[in-house]
PDB file of the backbone (N, CA, C, O) and the ligand in Angstrom, with CONECT records:
HET     ZN  A 101       1
ATOM      1  N   MET A   1     136.838 180.637  68.914  1.00  0.00           N
ATOM      2  CA  MET A   1     137.708 181.723  69.367  1.00  0.00           C
ATOM      3  C   MET A   1     139.146 181.436  68.965  1.00  0.00           C
ATOM      4  O   MET A   1     139.715 180.416  69.355  1.00  0.00           O
ATOM      5  N   ASN A   2     139.715 182.312  68.209  1.00  0.00           N
ATOM      6  CA  ASN A   2     141.106 182.157  67.807  1.00  0.00           C
ATOM      7  C   ASN A   2     141.992 183.140  68.573  1.00  0.00           C
ATOM      8  O   ASN A   2     141.698 184.332  68.667  1.00  0.00           O
ATOM      9  N   THR A   3     143.062 182.611  69.107  1.00  0.00           N
ATOM     10  CA  THR A   3     143.994 183.488  69.788  1.00  0.00           C
ATOM     11  C   THR A   3     145.055 183.929  68.782  1.00  0.00           C
ATOM     12  O   THR A   3     145.820 183.103  68.284  1.00  0.00           O
ATOM     13  N   ILE A   4     145.100 185.183  68.492  1.00  0.00           N
ATOM     14  CA  ILE A   4     146.098 185.693  67.563  1.00  0.00           C
ATOM     15  C   ILE A   4     147.275 186.235  68.377  1.00  0.00           C
ATOM     16  O   ILE A   4     147.144 187.184  69.150  1.00  0.00           O
ATOM     17  N   ILE A   5     148.399 185.610  68.177  1.00  0.00           N
ATOM     18  CA  ILE A   5     149.596 186.077  68.879  1.00  0.00           C
ATOM     19  C   ILE A   5     150.678 186.370  67.862  1.00  0.00           C
ATOM     20  O   ILE A   5     150.738 185.726  66.814  1.00  0.00           O
ATOM     21  N   SER A   6     151.517 187.314  68.151  1.00  0.00           N
ATOM     22  CA  SER A   6     152.599 187.649  67.235  1.00  0.00           C
ATOM     23  C   SER A   6     153.961 187.433  67.885  1.00  0.00           C
ATOM     24  O   SER A   6     154.980 187.336  67.202  1.00  0.00           O
ATOM     25  N   LEU A   7     153.963 187.358  69.218  1.00  0.00           N
ATOM     26  CA  LEU A   7     155.211 187.088  69.923  1.00  0.00           C
ATOM     27  C   LEU A   7     155.034 185.864  70.811  1.00  0.00           C
ATOM     28  O   LEU A   7     153.993 185.677  71.440  1.00  0.00           O
ATOM     29  N   CYS A   8     156.080 185.032  70.847  1.00  0.00           N
ATOM     30  CA  CYS A   8     156.029 183.811  71.635  1.00  0.00           C
ATOM     31  C   CYS A   8     155.994 184.149  73.122  1.00  0.00           C
ATOM     32  O   CYS A   8     156.864 184.879  73.598  1.00  0.00           O
ATOM     33  N   PRO A   9     155.007 183.637  73.876  1.00  0.00           N
ATOM     34  CA  PRO A   9     154.953 183.922  75.305  1.00  0.00           C
ATOM     35  C   PRO A   9     156.064 183.236  76.091  1.00  0.00           C
ATOM     36  O   PRO A   9     156.283 183.564  77.258  1.00  0.00           O
ATOM     37  N   PHE A  10     156.757 182.307  75.483  1.00  0.00           N
ATOM     38  CA  PHE A  10     157.815 181.576  76.181  1.00  0.00           C
ATOM     39  C   PHE A  10     159.187 182.221  76.022  1.00  0.00           C
ATOM     40  O   PHE A  10     159.944 182.322  76.987  1.00  0.00           O
ATOM     41  N   CYS A  11     159.510 182.661  74.796  1.00  0.00           N
ATOM     42  CA  CYS A  11     160.856 183.188  74.567  1.00  0.00           C
ATOM     43  C   CYS A  11     160.850 184.574  73.946  1.00  0.00           C
ATOM     44  O   CYS A  11     161.907 185.187  73.798  1.00  0.00           O
ATOM     45  N   GLY A  12     159.663 185.084  73.576  1.00  0.00           N
ATOM     46  CA  GLY A  12     159.601 186.424  72.986  1.00  0.00           C
ATOM     47  C   GLY A  12     159.955 186.444  71.513  1.00  0.00           C
ATOM     48  O   GLY A  12     160.053 187.515  70.914  1.00  0.00           O
ATOM     49  N   GLY A  13     160.151 185.267  70.916  1.00  0.00           N
ATOM     50  CA  GLY A  13     160.487 185.181  69.499  1.00  0.00           C
ATOM     51  C   GLY A  13     159.299 185.516  68.614  1.00  0.00           C
ATOM     52  O   GLY A  13     158.166 185.620  69.085  1.00  0.00           O
ATOM     53  N   THR A  14     159.571 185.684  67.327  1.00  0.00           N
ATOM     54  CA  THR A  14     158.509 185.991  66.379  1.00  0.00           C
ATOM     55  C   THR A  14     157.745 184.731  66.009  1.00  0.00           C
ATOM     56  O   THR A  14     158.331 183.686  65.728  1.00  0.00           O
ATOM     57  N   VAL A  15     156.433 184.853  66.017  1.00  0.00           N
ATOM     58  CA  VAL A  15     155.568 183.722  65.695  1.00  0.00           C
ATOM     59  C   VAL A  15     155.012 183.919  64.287  1.00  0.00           C
ATOM     60  O   VAL A  15     154.430 184.963  63.994  1.00  0.00           O
ATOM     61  N   THR A  16     155.185 182.933  63.421  1.00  0.00           N
ATOM     62  CA  THR A  16     154.678 183.032  62.055  1.00  0.00           C
ATOM     63  C   THR A  16     153.863 181.801  61.707  1.00  0.00           C
ATOM     64  O   THR A  16     154.025 180.732  62.296  1.00  0.00           O
ATOM     65  N   GLN A  17     152.981 181.982  60.731  1.00  0.00           N
ATOM     66  CA  GLN A  17     152.137 180.871  60.305  1.00  0.00           C
ATOM     67  C   GLN A  17     152.927 179.963  59.371  1.00  0.00           C
ATOM     68  O   GLN A  17     153.561 180.431  58.426  1.00  0.00           O
ATOM     69  N   LYS A  18     152.885 178.679  59.639  1.00  0.00           N
ATOM     70  CA  LYS A  18     153.603 177.714  58.812  1.00  0.00           C
ATOM     71  C   LYS A  18     152.733 176.497  58.554  1.00  0.00           C
ATOM     72  O   LYS A  18     151.855 176.148  59.343  1.00  0.00           O
ATOM     73  N   SER A  19     153.006 175.864  57.421  1.00  0.00           N
ATOM     74  CA  SER A  19     152.332 174.612  57.108  1.00  0.00           C
ATOM     75  C   SER A  19     153.209 173.480  57.621  1.00  0.00           C
ATOM     76  O   SER A  19     154.315 173.268  57.125  1.00  0.00           O
ATOM     77  N   VAL A  20     152.713 172.760  58.607  1.00  0.00           N
ATOM     78  CA  VAL A  20     153.510 171.683  59.188  1.00  0.00           C
ATOM     79  C   VAL A  20     152.738 170.373  59.142  1.00  0.00           C
ATOM     80  O   VAL A  20     151.509 170.354  59.073  1.00  0.00           O
ATOM     81  N   LEU A  21     153.485 169.287  59.181  1.00  0.00           N
ATOM     82  CA  LEU A  21     152.877 167.966  59.235  1.00  0.00           C
ATOM     83  C   LEU A  21     152.840 167.549  60.705  1.00  0.00           C
ATOM     84  O   LEU A  21     153.871 167.256  61.310  1.00  0.00           O
ATOM     85  N   GLU A  22     151.636 167.531  61.259  1.00  0.00           N
ATOM     86  CA  GLU A  22     151.471 167.143  62.655  1.00  0.00           C
ATOM     87  C   GLU A  22     151.330 165.633  62.736  1.00  0.00           C
ATOM     88  O   GLU A  22     150.667 165.024  61.897  1.00  0.00           O
ATOM     89  N   THR A  23     151.940 165.036  63.723  1.00  0.00           N
ATOM     90  CA  THR A  23     151.822 163.597  63.907  1.00  0.00           C
ATOM     91  C   THR A  23     151.037 163.319  65.184  1.00  0.00           C
ATOM     92  O   THR A  23     151.335 163.864  66.247  1.00  0.00           O
ATOM     93  N   VAL A  24     150.037 162.468  65.058  1.00  0.00           N
ATOM     94  CA  VAL A  24     149.170 162.134  66.183  1.00  0.00           C
ATOM     95  C   VAL A  24     149.298 160.645  66.461  1.00  0.00           C
ATOM     96  O   VAL A  24     149.266 159.831  65.538  1.00  0.00           O
ATOM     97  N   PHE A  25     149.442 160.291  67.728  1.00  0.00           N
ATOM     98  CA  PHE A  25     149.572 158.888  68.118  1.00  0.00           C
ATOM     99  C   PHE A  25     148.353 158.462  68.916  1.00  0.00           C
ATOM    100  O   PHE A  25     147.816 159.251  69.694  1.00  0.00           O
ATOM    101  N   GLY A  26     147.910 157.224  68.734  1.00  0.00           N
ATOM    102  CA  GLY A  26     146.794 156.706  69.526  1.00  0.00           C
ATOM    103  C   GLY A  26     146.474 155.278  69.131  1.00  0.00           C
ATOM    104  O   GLY A  26     146.483 154.941  67.947  1.00  0.00           O
ATOM    105  N   GLY A  27     146.191 154.439  70.115  1.00  0.00           N
ATOM    106  CA  GLY A  27     145.781 153.061  69.859  1.00  0.00           C
ATOM    107  C   GLY A  27     146.820 152.263  69.080  1.00  0.00           C
ATOM    108  O   GLY A  27     146.470 151.333  68.355  1.00  0.00           O
ATOM    109  N   GLY A  28     148.094 152.619  69.223  1.00  0.00           N
ATOM    110  CA  GLY A  28     149.150 151.926  68.503  1.00  0.00           C
ATOM    111  C   GLY A  28     149.334 152.436  67.082  1.00  0.00           C
ATOM    112  O   GLY A  28     150.220 151.976  66.361  1.00  0.00           O
ATOM    113  N   HIS A  29     148.494 153.391  66.679  1.00  0.00           N
ATOM    114  CA  HIS A  29     148.565 153.950  65.335  1.00  0.00           C
ATOM    115  C   HIS A  29     149.258 155.297  65.333  1.00  0.00           C
ATOM    116  O   HIS A  29     149.396 155.960  66.361  1.00  0.00           O
ATOM    117  N   THR A  30     149.687 155.672  64.150  1.00  0.00           N
ATOM    118  CA  THR A  30     150.246 156.997  63.933  1.00  0.00           C
ATOM    119  C   THR A  30     149.522 157.603  62.744  1.00  0.00           C
ATOM    120  O   THR A  30     149.381 156.956  61.707  1.00  0.00           O
ATOM    121  N   ALA A  31     149.066 158.830  62.885  1.00  0.00           N
ATOM    122  CA  ALA A  31     148.426 159.505  61.756  1.00  0.00           C
ATOM    123  C   ALA A  31     149.051 160.880  61.614  1.00  0.00           C
ATOM    124  O   ALA A  31     149.365 161.532  62.609  1.00  0.00           O
ATOM    125  N   SER A  32     149.231 161.317  60.380  1.00  0.00           N
ATOM    126  CA  SER A  32     149.776 162.654  60.174  1.00  0.00           C
ATOM    127  C   SER A  32     148.741 163.521  59.483  1.00  0.00           C
ATOM    128  O   SER A  32     147.928 163.035  58.698  1.00  0.00           O
ATOM    129  N   ILE A  33     148.781 164.797  59.782  1.00  0.00           N
ATOM    130  CA  ILE A  33     147.817 165.751  59.258  1.00  0.00           C
ATOM    131  C   ILE A  33     148.540 167.069  58.977  1.00  0.00           C
ATOM    132  O   ILE A  33     149.239 167.618  59.829  1.00  0.00           O
ATOM    133  N   GLN A  34     148.343 167.555  57.746  1.00  0.00           N
ATOM    134  CA  GLN A  34     148.977 168.820  57.352  1.00  0.00           C
ATOM    135  C   GLN A  34     148.149 169.972  57.913  1.00  0.00           C
ATOM    136  O   GLN A  34     146.935 170.025  57.717  1.00  0.00           O
ATOM    137  N   MET A  35     148.804 170.881  58.602  1.00  0.00           N
ATOM    138  CA  MET A  35     148.073 171.989  59.225  1.00  0.00           C
ATOM    139  C   MET A  35     148.827 173.298  59.095  1.00  0.00           C
ATOM    140  O   MET A  35     150.057 173.332  59.125  1.00  0.00           O
ATOM    141  N   ASN A  36     148.070 174.375  58.949  1.00  0.00           N
ATOM    142  CA  ASN A  36     148.648 175.712  58.993  1.00  0.00           C
ATOM    143  C   ASN A  36     148.552 176.221  60.422  1.00  0.00           C
ATOM    144  O   ASN A  36     147.477 176.603  60.884  1.00  0.00           O
ATOM    145  N   ILE A  37     149.676 176.224  61.114  1.00  0.00           N
ATOM    146  CA  ILE A  37     149.646 176.656  62.508  1.00  0.00           C
ATOM    147  C   ILE A  37     150.681 177.734  62.739  1.00  0.00           C
ATOM    148  O   ILE A  37     151.501 178.024  61.868  1.00  0.00           O
ATOM    149  N   LEU A  38     150.634 178.327  63.924  1.00  0.00           N
ATOM    150  CA  LEU A  38     151.599 179.350  64.301  1.00  0.00           C
ATOM    151  C   LEU A  38     152.787 178.670  64.971  1.00  0.00           C
ATOM    152  O   LEU A  38     152.625 177.863  65.886  1.00  0.00           O
ATOM    153  N   VAL A  39     153.985 179.014  64.498  1.00  0.00           N
ATOM    154  CA  VAL A  39     155.199 178.411  65.037  1.00  0.00           C
ATOM    155  C   VAL A  39     156.172 179.519  65.417  1.00  0.00           C
ATOM    156  O   VAL A  39     156.350 180.483  64.672  1.00  0.00           O
ATOM    157  N   CYS A  40     156.798 179.376  66.574  1.00  0.00           N
ATOM    158  CA  CYS A  40     157.817 180.348  67.004  1.00  0.00           C
ATOM    159  C   CYS A  40     159.098 180.106  66.211  1.00  0.00           C
ATOM    160  O   CYS A  40     159.588 178.979  66.133  1.00  0.00           O
ATOM    161  N   GLU A  41     159.634 181.176  65.626  1.00  0.00           N
ATOM    162  CA  GLU A  41     160.857 181.077  64.826  1.00  0.00           C
ATOM    163  C   GLU A  41     162.059 180.713  65.699  1.00  0.00           C
ATOM    164  O   GLU A  41     163.026 180.112  65.231  1.00  0.00           O
ATOM    165  N   LYS A  42     161.978 181.087  66.969  1.00  0.00           N
ATOM    166  CA  LYS A  42     163.135 180.960  67.849  1.00  0.00           C
ATOM    167  C   LYS A  42     163.170 179.614  68.583  1.00  0.00           C
ATOM    168  O   LYS A  42     164.170 178.899  68.517  1.00  0.00           O
ATOM    169  N   CYS A  43     162.091 179.270  69.275  1.00  0.00           N
ATOM    170  CA  CYS A  43     162.110 178.049  70.093  1.00  0.00           C
ATOM    171  C   CYS A  43     161.280 176.929  69.480  1.00  0.00           C
ATOM    172  O   CYS A  43     161.192 175.844  70.055  1.00  0.00           O
ATOM    173  N   SER A  44     160.656 177.180  68.298  1.00  0.00           N
ATOM    174  CA  SER A  44     159.878 176.166  67.575  1.00  0.00           C
ATOM    175  C   SER A  44     158.615 175.718  68.310  1.00  0.00           C
ATOM    176  O   SER A  44     158.014 174.706  67.949  1.00  0.00           O
ATOM    177  N   GLU A  45     158.211 176.460  69.334  1.00  0.00           N
ATOM    178  CA  GLU A  45     156.953 176.154  70.018  1.00  0.00           C
ATOM    179  C   GLU A  45     155.812 176.297  69.028  1.00  0.00           C
ATOM    180  O   GLU A  45     155.786 177.233  68.229  1.00  0.00           O
ATOM    181  N   ARG A  46     154.863 175.360  69.083  1.00  0.00           N
ATOM    182  CA  ARG A  46     153.728 175.399  68.161  1.00  0.00           C
ATOM    183  C   ARG A  46     152.482 175.864  68.900  1.00  0.00           C
ATOM    184  O   ARG A  46     152.226 175.468  70.037  1.00  0.00           O
ATOM    185  N   PHE A  47     151.714 176.715  68.225  1.00  0.00           N
ATOM    186  CA  PHE A  47     150.490 177.236  68.825  1.00  0.00           C
ATOM    187  C   PHE A  47     149.302 176.854  67.956  1.00  0.00           C
ATOM    188  O   PHE A  47     149.325 177.015  66.736  1.00  0.00           O
ATOM    189  N   TYR A  48     148.269 176.346  68.605  1.00  0.00           N
ATOM    190  CA  TYR A  48     147.093 175.890  67.876  1.00  0.00           C
ATOM    191  C   TYR A  48     145.885 176.730  68.251  1.00  0.00           C
ATOM    192  O   TYR A  48     145.745 177.180  69.388  1.00  0.00           O
ATOM    193  N   SER A  49     145.026 176.930  67.278  1.00  0.00           N
ATOM    194  CA  SER A  49     143.736 177.542  67.590  1.00  0.00           C
ATOM    195  C   SER A  49     142.887 176.476  68.268  1.00  0.00           C
ATOM    196  O   SER A  49     143.202 175.287  68.216  1.00  0.00           O
ATOM    197  N   LEU A  50     141.818 176.913  68.896  1.00  0.00           N
ATOM    198  CA  LEU A  50     140.930 175.975  69.580  1.00  0.00           C
ATOM    199  C   LEU A  50     140.413 174.929  68.604  1.00  0.00           C
ATOM    200  O   LEU A  50     140.328 173.745  68.931  1.00  0.00           O
ATOM    201  N   GLU A  51     140.066 175.382  67.398  1.00  0.00           N
ATOM    202  CA  GLU A  51     139.543 174.481  66.371  1.00  0.00           C
ATOM    203  C   GLU A  51     140.592 173.439  65.964  1.00  0.00           C
ATOM    204  O   GLU A  51     140.287 172.256  65.812  1.00  0.00           O
ATOM    205  N   GLN A  52     141.829 173.905  65.792  1.00  0.00           N
ATOM    206  CA  GLN A  52     142.907 172.985  65.411  1.00  0.00           C
ATOM    207  C   GLN A  52     143.174 171.991  66.528  1.00  0.00           C
ATOM    208  O   GLN A  52     143.409 170.808  66.283  1.00  0.00           O
ATOM    209  N   ASN A  53     143.136 172.487  67.758  1.00  0.00           N
ATOM    210  CA  ASN A  53     143.348 171.634  68.916  1.00  0.00           C
ATOM    211  C   ASN A  53     142.262 170.559  68.993  1.00  0.00           C
ATOM    212  O   ASN A  53     142.549 169.391  69.260  1.00  0.00           O
ATOM    213  N   ASN A  54     141.023 170.965  68.758  1.00  0.00           N
ATOM    214  CA  ASN A  54     139.901 170.020  68.763  1.00  0.00           C
ATOM    215  C   ASN A  54     140.073 168.970  67.669  1.00  0.00           C
ATOM    216  O   ASN A  54     139.769 167.793  67.863  1.00  0.00           O
ATOM    217  N   ARG A  55     140.567 169.421  66.520  1.00  0.00           N
ATOM    218  CA  ARG A  55     140.750 168.525  65.385  1.00  0.00           C
ATOM    219  C   ARG A  55     141.784 167.442  65.714  1.00  0.00           C
ATOM    220  O   ARG A  55     141.590 166.267  65.403  1.00  0.00           O
ATOM    221  N   LEU A  56     142.874 167.856  66.344  1.00  0.00           N
ATOM    222  CA  LEU A  56     143.921 166.909  66.707  1.00  0.00           C
ATOM    223  C   LEU A  56     143.420 165.947  67.781  1.00  0.00           C
ATOM    224  O   LEU A  56     143.715 164.753  67.738  1.00  0.00           O
ATOM    225  N   GLU A  57     142.659 166.472  68.750  1.00  0.00           N
ATOM    226  CA  GLU A  57     142.141 165.619  69.812  1.00  0.00           C
ATOM    227  C   GLU A  57     141.128 164.616  69.267  1.00  0.00           C
ATOM    228  O   GLU A  57     141.083 163.467  69.706  1.00  0.00           O
ATOM    229  N   ALA A  58     140.312 165.060  68.304  1.00  0.00           N
ATOM    230  CA  ALA A  58     139.328 164.169  67.694  1.00  0.00           C
ATOM    231  C   ALA A  58     140.031 163.060  66.924  1.00  0.00           C
ATOM    232  O   ALA A  58     139.610 161.904  66.962  1.00  0.00           O
ATOM    233  N   LEU A  59     141.101 163.417  66.227  1.00  0.00           N
ATOM    234  CA  LEU A  59     141.866 162.434  65.470  1.00  0.00           C
ATOM    235  C   LEU A  59     142.502 161.419  66.411  1.00  0.00           C
ATOM    236  O   LEU A  59     142.495 160.218  66.141  1.00  0.00           O
ATOM    237  N   GLN A  60     143.051 161.911  67.519  1.00  0.00           N
ATOM    238  CA  GLN A  60     143.667 161.022  68.494  1.00  0.00           C
ATOM    239  C   GLN A  60     142.629 160.074  69.093  1.00  0.00           C
ATOM    240  O   GLN A  60     142.901 158.887  69.277  1.00  0.00           O
ATOM    241  N   ALA A  61     141.443 160.597  69.395  1.00  0.00           N
ATOM    242  CA  ALA A  61     140.370 159.772  69.961  1.00  0.00           C
ATOM    243  C   ALA A  61     139.953 158.689  68.972  1.00  0.00           C
ATOM    244  O   ALA A  61     139.691 157.552  69.365  1.00  0.00           O
ATOM    245  N   LYS A  62     139.892 159.043  67.689  1.00  0.00           N
ATOM    246  CA  LYS A  62     139.544 158.070  66.648  1.00  0.00           C
ATOM    247  C   LYS A  62     140.573 156.951  66.590  1.00  0.00           C
ATOM    248  O   LYS A  62     140.221 155.775  66.496  1.00  0.00           O
ATOM    249  N   LEU A  63     141.853 157.327  66.648  1.00  0.00           N
ATOM    250  CA  LEU A  63     142.923 156.326  66.599  1.00  0.00           C
ATOM    251  C   LEU A  63     142.833 155.390  67.797  1.00  0.00           C
ATOM    252  O   LEU A  63     142.983 154.175  67.665  1.00  0.00           O
ATOM    253  N   GLU A  64     142.584 155.977  68.977  1.00  0.00           N
ATOM    254  CA  GLU A  64     142.511 155.163  70.193  1.00  0.00           C
ATOM    255  C   GLU A  64     141.343 154.198  70.143  1.00  0.00           C
ATOM    256  O   GLU A  64     141.404 153.113  70.721  1.00  0.00           O
ATOM    257  N   ASN A  65     140.279 154.589  69.454  1.00  0.00           N
ATOM    258  CA  ASN A  65     139.104 153.713  69.318  1.00  0.00           C
ATOM    259  C   ASN A  65     139.171 152.835  68.075  1.00  0.00           C
ATOM    260  O   ASN A  65     138.184 152.208  67.689  1.00  0.00           O
ATOM    261  N   GLN A  66     140.357 152.798  67.447  1.00  0.00           N
ATOM    262  CA  GLN A  66     140.573 151.967  66.252  1.00  0.00           C
ATOM    263  C   GLN A  66     139.664 152.371  65.094  1.00  0.00           C
ATOM    264  O   GLN A  66     139.383 151.558  64.213  1.00  0.00           O
ATOM    265  N   GLN A  67     139.208 153.612  65.093  1.00  0.00           N
ATOM    266  CA  GLN A  67     138.363 154.085  63.996  1.00  0.00           C
ATOM    267  C   GLN A  67     139.261 154.733  62.948  1.00  0.00           C
ATOM    268  O   GLN A  67     139.576 155.921  63.019  1.00  0.00           O
ATOM    269  N   THR A  68     139.659 153.927  61.985  1.00  0.00           N
ATOM    270  CA  THR A  68     140.610 154.447  61.001  1.00  0.00           C
ATOM    271  C   THR A  68     139.964 154.669  59.638  1.00  0.00           C
ATOM    272  O   THR A  68     140.663 154.916  58.655  1.00  0.00           O
ATOM    273  N   GLU A  69     138.629 154.583  59.569  1.00  0.00           N
ATOM    274  CA  GLU A  69     137.980 154.868  58.296  1.00  0.00           C
ATOM    275  C   GLU A  69     138.164 156.359  57.968  1.00  0.00           C
ATOM    276  O   GLU A  69     138.127 157.222  58.844  1.00  0.00           O
ATOM    277  N   GLY A  70     138.358 156.615  56.697  1.00  0.00           N
ATOM    278  CA  GLY A  70     138.625 157.991  56.276  1.00  0.00           C
ATOM    279  C   GLY A  70     140.102 158.339  56.337  1.00  0.00           C
ATOM    280  O   GLY A  70     140.519 159.405  55.885  1.00  0.00           O
ATOM    281  N   LEU A  71     140.893 157.428  56.901  1.00  0.00           N
ATOM    282  CA  LEU A  71     142.342 157.656  56.957  1.00  0.00           C
ATOM    283  C   LEU A  71     143.017 156.752  55.941  1.00  0.00           C
ATOM    284  O   LEU A  71     142.671 155.579  55.805  1.00  0.00           O
ATOM    285  N   GLN A  72     143.978 157.312  55.235  1.00  0.00           N
ATOM    286  CA  GLN A  72     144.659 156.543  54.197  1.00  0.00           C
ATOM    287  C   GLN A  72     145.935 155.937  54.757  1.00  0.00           C
ATOM    288  O   GLN A  72     146.778 156.658  55.290  1.00  0.00           O
ATOM    289  N   PRO A  73     146.092 154.611  54.644  1.00  0.00           N
ATOM    290  CA  PRO A  73     147.332 154.004  55.127  1.00  0.00           C
ATOM    291  C   PRO A  73     148.523 154.504  54.307  1.00  0.00           C
ATOM    292  O   PRO A  73     148.449 154.573  53.081  1.00  0.00           O
ATOM    293  N   THR A  74     149.602 154.847  54.973  1.00  0.00           N
ATOM    294  CA  THR A  74     150.762 155.372  54.256  1.00  0.00           C
ATOM    295  C   THR A  74     152.002 154.518  54.493  1.00  0.00           C
ATOM    296  O   THR A  74     153.117 154.942  54.192  1.00  0.00           O
ATOM    297  N   GLY A  75     151.810 153.314  55.032  1.00  0.00           N
ATOM    298  CA  GLY A  75     152.965 152.470  55.292  1.00  0.00           C
ATOM    299  C   GLY A  75     152.845 151.851  56.659  1.00  0.00           C
ATOM    300  O   GLY A  75     151.847 152.047  57.352  1.00  0.00           O
ATOM    301  N   VAL A  76     153.834 151.120  57.046  1.00  0.00           N
ATOM    302  CA  VAL A  76     153.824 150.417  58.320  1.00  0.00           C
ATOM    303  C   VAL A  76     154.898 151.021  59.204  1.00  0.00           C
ATOM    304  O   VAL A  76     156.005 151.307  58.748  1.00  0.00           O
ATOM    305  N   SER A  77     154.565 151.210  60.465  1.00  0.00           N
ATOM    306  CA  SER A  77     155.562 151.686  61.420  1.00  0.00           C
ATOM    307  C   SER A  77     156.264 150.506  62.053  1.00  0.00           C
ATOM    308  O   SER A  77     155.625 149.514  62.404  1.00  0.00           O
ATOM    309  N   PHE A  78     157.559 150.601  62.198  1.00  0.00           N
ATOM    310  CA  PHE A  78     158.333 149.538  62.804  1.00  0.00           C
ATOM    311  C   PHE A  78     159.041 150.043  64.050  1.00  0.00           C
ATOM    312  O   PHE A  78     159.324 151.233  64.186  1.00  0.00           O
ATOM    313  N   LYS A  79     159.317 149.124  64.947  1.00  0.00           N
ATOM    314  CA  LYS A  79     160.223 149.471  66.033  1.00  0.00           C
ATOM    315  C   LYS A  79     161.333 148.462  66.080  1.00  0.00           C
ATOM    316  O   LYS A  79     161.154 147.302  65.706  1.00  0.00           O
ATOM    317  N   VAL A  80     162.470 148.898  66.534  1.00  0.00           N
ATOM    318  CA  VAL A  80     163.624 148.003  66.598  1.00  0.00           C
ATOM    319  C   VAL A  80     163.506 147.138  67.840  1.00  0.00           C
ATOM    320  O   VAL A  80     163.319 147.645  68.946  1.00  0.00           O
ATOM    321  N   VAL A  81     163.615 145.824  67.650  1.00  0.00           N
ATOM    322  CA  VAL A  81     163.484 144.914  68.800  1.00  0.00           C
ATOM    323  C   VAL A  81     164.828 144.281  69.123  1.00  0.00           C
ATOM    324  O   VAL A  81     164.927 143.485  70.057  1.00  0.00           O
TER     325      VAL A  81
HETATM  326 ZN    ZN A 101     159.475 180.907  71.359  1.00  0.00          ZN2+
END
């Protein structure tokens, strides 16, 4: 089931489809995934279809379980200590 919306329920702004790089965190890892999602032009709120939401949750679950097969390493994340 896809929810098609044209106006942002939060601010009333126009919602358009955009290709964005989503970042998912889990198990100390970070993974990014390019997705075509609906984004509010005004408040930048992002809207996901159920399928997209499931995809992100599945990716997060994989990261938390240290299942990184099928994912390409793109570098090392650092934090300032
Ligand atoms: Zn909005």
